[in-house]
C-alpha positions as CSV (number, residue, x, y, z in Angstrom):
1,M,0.1,0.1,-0.1
2,L,1.5,3.3,-0.9
3,M,1.8,6.1,1.5
4,D,1.6,9.5,1.3
5,T,4.8,11.2,2.0
6,I,5.9,14.8,2.4
7,G,9.3,16.1,1.8
8,Q,12.3,14.3,3.1
9,L,14.0,14.4,6.5
10,Y,18.3,13.7,5.6
11,V,19.6,11.4,8.3
12,A,23.5,11.1,8.9
13,N,24.3,7.1,8.8
14,S,26.0,7.6,11.6
15,L,23.0,9.0,13.7
16,I,21.1,6.7,12.0
17,R,23.1,3.7,13.7
18,R,23.3,5.4,17.4
19,L,19.5,6.2,17.3
20,N,19.2,1.9,15.9
21,I,16.8,3.2,13.1
22,P,15.6,0.4,10.9
23,P,16.5,1.1,7.1
24,S,13.2,2.0,5.2
25,K,12.8,4.5,2.6
26,V,9.5,6.0,4.7
27,V,9.4,7.3,8.2
28,K,7.0,8.4,10.6
29,V,8.2,12.0,11.6
30,R,7.0,13.9,15.1
31,V,6.8,17.0,16.8
32,G,4.8,17.4,19.5
33,V,1.3,16.1,18.5
34,K,1.5,16.6,14.7
35,A,3.1,13.6,12.9
36,V,3.4,13.1,9.5
37,Y,5.2,10.2,6.9
38,S,8.3,11.3,4.7
39,N,10.7,10.0,2.8
40,L,13.9,8.8,5.0
41,V,17.2,10.1,3.0
42,V,20.5,8.7,4.9
43,R,23.4,10.8,4.4
44,D,26.8,9.4,4.0
45,S,28.3,11.2,7.3
46,K,30.3,11.0,10.1
47,S,28.9,14.1,12.1
48,M,25.8,12.8,14.3
49,S,23.4,15.3,12.0
50,Y,19.8,15.7,10.4
51,M,18.2,17.9,8.4
52,L,14.3,18.3,7.1
53,S,13.5,19.8,4.0
54,P,11.4,23.2,3.9
55,Q,8.0,20.6,3.2
56,L,8.1,18.6,5.6
57,A,9.6,21.7,8.3
58,R,6.1,23.6,7.0
59,A,4.1,20.0,7.7
60,L,5.3,19.7,10.9
61,N,5.6,23.4,11.9
62,L,9.1,23.5,12.8
63,K,10.5,26.8,12.1
64,T,13.3,25.9,14.0
65,R,15.4,22.8,15.5
66,N,18.2,24.4,17.1
67,K,17.6,23.8,20.6
68,L,15.5,20.2,20.1
69,Q,16.6,17.0,20.5
70,I,15.9,13.5,17.9
71,R,15.4,10.5,19.1
72,Y,13.7,6.9,17.6
73,D,10.6,5.5,19.5
74,H,10.5,2.0,18.3
75,N,7.2,1.6,20.3
76,D,5.7,3.6,18.1
77,E,8.6,3.0,14.7
78,T,8.6,7.2,14.5
79,I,11.5,9.5,14.2
80,H,10.6,11.7,17.2
81,I,12.7,15.8,17.0
82,G,11.8,18.0,20.5
83,P,10.4,18.4,23.1
84,I,8.0,20.7,22.8
85,I,6.7,21.8,26.2
86,G,3.7,23.7,26.3
87,I,3.0,25.9,29.6
88,L,-0.8,26.4,30.0
89,T,-2.5,29.7,31.2
90,D,-5.7,30.5,32.1
91,F,-5.0,33.9,30.5
92,L,-1.3,35.6,30.2
93,P,-1.2,38.5,32.5
94,N,0.5,41.9,31.1
95,Q,0.8,44.3,34.4
96,P,2.6,47.4,33.6
97,E,3.9,47.6,37.3
98,F,5.8,44.5,38.0
99,D,5.1,42.6,40.9
100,P,7.5,39.6,42.1
101,K,4.7,37.4,43.9
102,S,2.8,37.6,40.7
103,V,1.2,35.3,38.6
104,Q,2.7,37.6,35.7
105,A,6.9,36.9,37.4
106,E,5.7,33.2,37.5
107,L,5.1,33.2,34.1
108,I,8.2,34.8,33.2
109,Y,10.4,33.6,35.4
110,L,9.5,30.1,33.7
111,S,10.1,31.2,30.3
112,K,13.1,33.0,30.8
113,I,14.0,29.5,32.6
114,G,12.5,27.0,29.7
115,Q,14.6,29.6,27.1
116,R,18.3,27.9,29.0
117,L,17.3,24.5,28.6
118,R,16.9,21.8,25.1
119,A,13.8,22.3,24.8
120,Q,10.9,24.4,22.8
121,Y,9.3,25.8,25.4
122,Y,6.3,28.4,25.7
123,I,3.2,29.9,27.2
124,F,0.2,29.2,25.9
125,T,-4.0,29.7,26.9
126,P,-7.3,27.6,25.5
127,G,-8.0,30.4,23.3
128,S,-4.6,30.3,21.1
129,I,-5.2,26.7,19.8
130,N,-6.0,26.3,16.6
131,W,-7.1,22.2,17.0
132,S,-8.5,21.6,13.1
133,N,-4.1,22.0,12.3
134,K,-2.8,20.6,15.6
135,T,-1.2,24.0,16.3
136,V,-0.8,26.9,18.8
137,Q,0.0,30.5,19.4
138,G,2.7,30.4,21.9
139,Y,4.2,33.0,23.9
140,I,7.8,33.6,24.6
141,Y,8.9,36.1,27.0
142,R,11.6,38.2,25.3
143,G,13.9,40.7,26.8
144,S,16.8,41.7,29.1
145,G,15.2,41.5,32.2
146,Q,11.9,40.6,33.8
147,E,10.5,44.2,34.0
148,Q,11.6,45.5,30.7
149,G,10.3,43.2,27.9
150,I,7.5,41.9,25.9
151,W,5.7,39.0,24.9
152,A,6.5,38.2,21.4
153,A,4.0,35.8,20.2
154,S,4.6,32.5,17.1
155,S,3.0,29.5,15.9
156,F,3.8,26.3,17.2
157,P,2.7,22.2,17.4
158,L,0.7,21.3,20.1
159,P,3.2,20.1,22.6
160,D,4.1,16.4,23.6
161,V,4.1,17.8,27.0
162,V,1.3,20.1,28.9
163,Y,2.4,21.4,32.4
164,D,-0.7,23.1,33.9
165,R,-0.6,26.5,35.6
166,I,-3.5,27.7,35.4
167,S,-3.6,29.9,38.5
168,T,-7.4,29.8,40.3
169,R,-10.2,27.3,40.4
170,R,-12.3,29.4,38.2
171,G,-9.7,30.0,35.6
172,E,-9.8,25.9,36.1
173,A,-13.9,26.0,35.8
174,H,-13.7,27.7,32.2
175,T,-10.9,25.6,31.0
176,R,-12.6,22.2,31.4
177,R,-13.4,21.6,28.1
178,T,-10.0,22.0,26.7
179,K,-7.8,20.5,29.4
180,K,-9.9,17.0,28.8
181,K,-9.5,17.6,24.9
182,L,-5.8,18.0,25.0
183,M,-5.0,15.0,27.4
184,N,-7.3,13.0,24.8
185,L,-4.6,13.9,22.1
186,P,-2.4,10.9,20.9
187,Y,1.0,11.4,21.9
188,L,0.1,14.1,24.7
189,N,1.5,14.2,27.9
190,Y,0.2,15.8,30.8
191,F,0.9,16.7,34.9
192,N,-0.5,18.3,37.4
193,P,-4.1,18.6,35.3
194,S,-6.5,20.4,38.5
195,F,-6.6,21.8,41.5
196,L,-7.7,19.0,44.8
197,N,-10.6,18.9,46.5
198,K,-9.9,18.0,49.9
199,W,-12.4,15.6,50.5
200,R,-11.7,13.9,47.5
201,V,-7.9,13.6,48.6
202,H,-8.8,12.7,52.1
203,G,-10.5,9.4,50.5
204,L,-7.3,8.9,48.4
205,L,-4.9,9.4,51.2
206,V,-7.0,6.7,54.2
207,Q,-6.8,4.2,51.4
208,N,-2.3,4.1,52.3
209,E,-2.3,2.4,55.8
210,S,0.7,3.7,56.9
211,L,-0.4,7.3,56.2
212,L,-3.4,6.6,58.9
213,P,-1.1,8.4,61.8
214,Y,-0.4,11.2,59.7
215,L,-4.0,12.0,58.9
216,P,-6.4,13.9,61.3
217,E,-9.7,13.1,61.6
218,T,-12.1,14.5,58.7
219,L,-15.2,13.9,57.7
220,L,-17.9,16.1,55.7
221,L,-19.7,18.5,57.5
222,N,-22.8,17.9,58.6
223,L,-24.8,18.3,61.9
224,Q,-24.5,15.1,62.6
225,N,-20.3,14.7,62.3
226,L,-20.5,18.1,63.6
227,T,-21.6,16.7,67.1
228,D,-19.8,14.0,67.2
229,M,-16.5,15.8,65.8
230,S,-17.4,18.1,69.1
231,N,-17.9,15.2,71.1
232,R,-14.4,13.6,70.4
233,H,-12.1,17.0,70.1
234,R,-11.7,20.1,71.6
235,T,-11.0,22.2,69.1
236,L,-11.8,21.6,65.2
237,Y,-11.5,23.3,61.5
238,L,-14.3,23.9,58.7
239,K,-12.6,24.6,55.5
240,P,-14.0,24.3,51.6
241,C,-13.2,21.6,50.0
242,N,-12.5,23.4,47.0
243,G,-10.4,26.1,49.1
244,S,-6.6,27.7,49.2
245,L,-4.8,30.4,50.6
246,G,-6.7,29.7,54.0
247,N,-10.4,31.1,53.0
248,G,-13.5,30.6,54.6
249,I,-11.5,28.5,57.2
250,I,-13.7,28.6,60.8
251,K,-11.8,27.6,64.0
252,V,-14.2,26.2,66.4
253,Y,-13.1,25.5,70.1
254,C,-15.1,23.9,72.5
255,N,-15.5,24.5,76.2
256,K,-16.4,22.7,79.1
257,N,-19.5,23.8,79.4
258,G,-20.2,22.9,75.5
259,I,-20.2,26.0,74.2
260,L,-18.3,26.7,70.4
261,H,-15.9,29.6,70.1
262,Y,-15.9,30.5,66.5
263,T,-13.3,32.5,64.3
264,I,-14.6,32.9,60.4
265,Y,-10.9,33.8,58.6
266,K,-12.2,35.5,55.3
267,N,-12.0,39.3,54.7
268,G,-10.3,39.9,58.3
269,K,-11.0,38.0,61.2
270,H,-15.0,37.8,62.1
271,S,-15.9,35.9,66.1
272,G,-18.5,34.8,67.8
273,Y,-20.2,31.6,69.7
274,A,-22.5,29.0,69.4
275,N,-24.6,26.9,72.5
276,N,-24.5,23.8,70.5
277,P,-23.7,22.4,66.8
278,A,-27.1,23.2,65.2
279,E,-26.6,27.1,66.2
280,L,-22.9,26.7,65.2
281,I,-24.3,25.7,61.5
282,K,-26.8,28.7,61.4
283,A,-24.4,31.6,62.2
284,T,-22.1,30.2,60.1
285,R,-24.0,30.1,56.6
286,S,-23.6,33.3,55.3
287,S,-19.7,32.4,54.9
288,R,-20.1,28.9,53.8
289,G,-22.5,29.8,51.3
290,R,-23.3,26.6,49.0
291,R,-19.4,25.2,49.1
292,P,-19.3,21.5,50.7
293,Y,-17.4,22.0,53.5
294,I,-15.2,18.8,55.9
295,V,-14.8,19.5,60.0
296,Q,-11.4,18.1,60.6
297,Q,-10.4,17.6,64.4
298,G,-7.4,20.4,65.8
299,I,-4.0,19.3,66.3
300,N,-2.1,20.7,69.2
301,L,0.5,22.4,67.5
302,A,4.0,23.3,68.4
303,T,4.9,26.7,68.7
304,F,7.9,29.5,67.5
305,N,8.0,32.7,69.3
306,K,4.6,32.2,70.7
307,S,2.4,31.3,67.6
308,P,1.8,27.8,66.1
309,F,3.4,27.0,62.9
310,D,3.8,24.5,59.9
311,I,5.8,23.2,57.7
312,R,5.1,24.0,53.9
313,V,7.1,21.8,51.4
314,I,7.3,22.3,47.6
315,Y,7.9,18.5,46.3
316,Q,8.8,18.1,42.8
317,K,9.2,15.4,40.4
318,N,13.8,16.3,38.6
319,G,14.7,15.3,35.4
320,E,15.2,11.6,36.2
321,G,11.1,11.3,36.8
322,E,12.1,11.0,40.6
323,W,10.6,13.0,43.7
324,L,12.8,15.3,45.7
325,I,12.1,18.0,48.2
326,S,13.0,21.2,46.4
327,K,12.1,24.1,48.7
328,K,11.0,23.7,53.0
329,F,10.2,26.4,55.1
330,V,8.7,27.0,58.5
331,R,5.3,29.6,57.8
332,V,4.8,31.2,61.5
333,A,0.8,32.2,62.4
334,P,1.0,36.2,63.1
335,L,0.4,36.5,66.8
336,G,-3.2,35.9,68.1
337,S,-4.1,33.8,64.9
338,S,-4.1,29.8,64.3
339,I,-3.6,30.5,60.1
340,A,0.1,30.2,58.9
341,N,-0.5,30.4,55.4
342,L,1.7,33.7,54.3
343,S,-1.7,35.1,52.2
344,K,-3.1,35.6,55.8
345,G,0.0,37.8,57.1
346,G,2.1,34.4,58.3
347,S,6.3,34.8,58.3
348,A,8.3,32.2,56.8
349,E,11.6,31.1,58.4
350,T,13.7,28.2,57.6
351,S,13.3,24.8,59.0
352,K,16.6,24.8,60.2
353,R,15.7,27.3,62.8
354,V,12.7,25.8,63.9
355,F,13.5,22.3,64.2
356,S,16.1,23.2,66.7
357,T,14.5,25.5,68.7
358,V,11.4,23.5,68.9
359,L,13.6,19.7,69.5
360,K,15.9,21.4,71.7
361,K,18.9,21.2,69.1
362,N,18.5,16.9,69.4
363,K,20.4,16.5,66.3
364,Q,20.0,13.2,66.3
365,L,16.0,13.2,66.6
366,I,16.2,16.6,64.4
367,E,17.9,14.3,61.8
368,A,15.4,11.3,62.7
369,K,12.5,13.6,61.8
370,N,14.1,15.2,58.4
371,Q,14.3,11.3,57.2
372,E,10.5,10.8,57.9
373,L,8.8,13.7,56.8
374,E,10.7,13.0,53.3
375,I,9.2,9.8,53.8
376,I,6.0,11.1,54.9
377,C,6.3,13.7,51.3
378,R,7.0,10.5,48.9
379,T,4.1,8.5,50.4
380,V,1.5,10.9,50.1
381,A,2.4,11.8,45.7
382,E,3.1,8.3,45.0
383,T,-0.5,7.4,47.0
384,L,-2.4,10.3,45.3
385,E,-0.5,9.4,41.8
386,T,-1.5,5.9,42.2
387,T,-5.0,5.9,43.5
388,G,-6.1,8.6,41.8
389,Q,-4.4,7.6,38.8
390,K,-3.6,11.2,37.5
391,L,0.2,12.7,36.8
392,Y,1.8,15.0,38.7
393,G,5.1,16.9,38.8
394,E,5.1,19.2,41.8
395,L,2.9,19.1,45.0
396,G,2.5,21.6,47.9
397,L,2.9,20.0,51.6
398,D,1.4,21.7,54.6
399,I,2.4,19.3,57.7
400,G,2.0,20.1,61.6
401,I,3.9,19.0,64.3
402,D,2.6,18.8,67.6
403,K,3.5,19.5,71.1
404,E,4.8,15.6,71.2
405,A,6.7,16.4,67.8
406,K,3.8,13.9,66.1
407,F,4.2,15.0,62.5
408,W,0.4,15.4,61.0
409,L,-0.4,16.0,57.3
410,I,-2.6,19.3,57.0
411,E,-3.2,19.6,53.4
412,V,-2.0,18.9,49.9
413,N,-2.2,21.7,47.1
414,S,-1.2,20.5,43.0
415,K,-0.9,24.1,42.1
416,P,1.6,25.9,44.9
417,R,2.1,29.4,44.5
418,K,6.1,30.2,43.6
419,T,7.6,33.3,44.2
420,T,10.7,34.8,42.5
421,E,11.9,37.0,45.8
422,T,12.8,35.0,48.7
423,R,14.9,35.4,51.6
424,L,16.0,32.1,50.9
425,S,18.6,30.8,48.4
426,K,18.5,32.1,44.8
427,G,19.5,28.5,43.9
428,I,16.4,26.8,45.9
429,V,14.3,29.1,43.8
430,L,15.5,28.6,40.6
431,N,15.2,24.6,41.4
432,T,11.4,25.1,42.3
433,F,10.8,26.8,38.8
434,R,13.3,24.5,37.1
435,R,12.5,21.4,38.2
436,P,8.6,20.6,36.4
437,L,10.4,22.2,33.3
438,Q,13.1,19.6,33.6
439,Y,10.6,16.6,34.5
440,A,8.9,17.5,31.2
441,I,11.5,16.7,29.3
442,F,12.1,13.6,30.7
443,L,8.2,12.6,30.3
444,A,8.5,14.2,26.9
445,G,11.0,11.0,26.7
446,F,14.3,13.2,26.1
447,K,17.3,13.5,28.3
448,N,17.6,16.4,30.2
449,L,21.5,17.9,28.1
450,K,23.0,21.1,29.2
């Protein structure tokens, strides 16, 4: 059977041998999700080189191959040129005032790091996709600094890998159809596909018995569950299942007389009390709205400078697909508050300093606790992937430590916010942005070359 071919792919015989490409006059060539058949022309050359005819390059929407690698996919019998990595966002922010803590700063930093790696990276939005010819208008940041540059647009093939950096749950709701279409494309890998739901995450993690000692008791919020939990625990937290940044959290303290004192963390702090769980449900209804909530056991957290704290871990896969701790720091709640989120006034401290104080400079105990923390992170990440059947390249884990030095998993976040501004090492910041990009290269089937 004759097959339609487009142009020619010229490959040096030394490269044919190195890639172990079987002899054939016609070969399938792929860039991103675009694949065509082309005539394979083998050239007698010692250099490990290849070249696409203009016709083939146009068909694959490939303008340059300077940074790209070449491999042979034996399973698909395809010569694969890439990797092409797309970073998906719901919109491309272009504010005149540069804020180092903004989504814009994140995307600029990702774009600049991507330009240093052996891959083609671009930022794209759902509206920039041309589904009929499998191309996208992608954006690359061009400029000398983060504050003086422009987003340069160009046409690219739809990518090998999508790194989802949609920054809000509202943006995610608006892009659901696009994400589903992308995930259904042949050859395309997609990681960090959605924000996490606290109740669903709890349901996945309780399936792993080794995690049970680290999970606070958690139930869906209703009158019966709130009544039962208030009988078992002095402190409770009511949290929106789909909440972020500490918004909408309600702290409840049950005193000896059964009075429920509560604090709502929404547009500031609002306090009140209820005589019983039914009153509490009624008193907090306007703050909760129609959103589903969980009710969670409160932990008697250890304190630093008289304030409770938690440990935020940025846990990421590297260029070999292995999970590693990229960043670890302590978030200390402001005085008089129980919420350690930095967006709620919490402050950042190094884990080394806080562990030394809380664990009384016991080096053996500090080392053991750091090892235990690593095991918790790995177990959570692997459990979420295997039981949830979704692919993640990074997670943010909030882990508490109580007054008996026992760890508790407070929350898991699949879209951890990362700032380009830090008092910590700049190398650590660079790693937290670079590792997901290196993982994307690995996911595409290529090596992380310098």
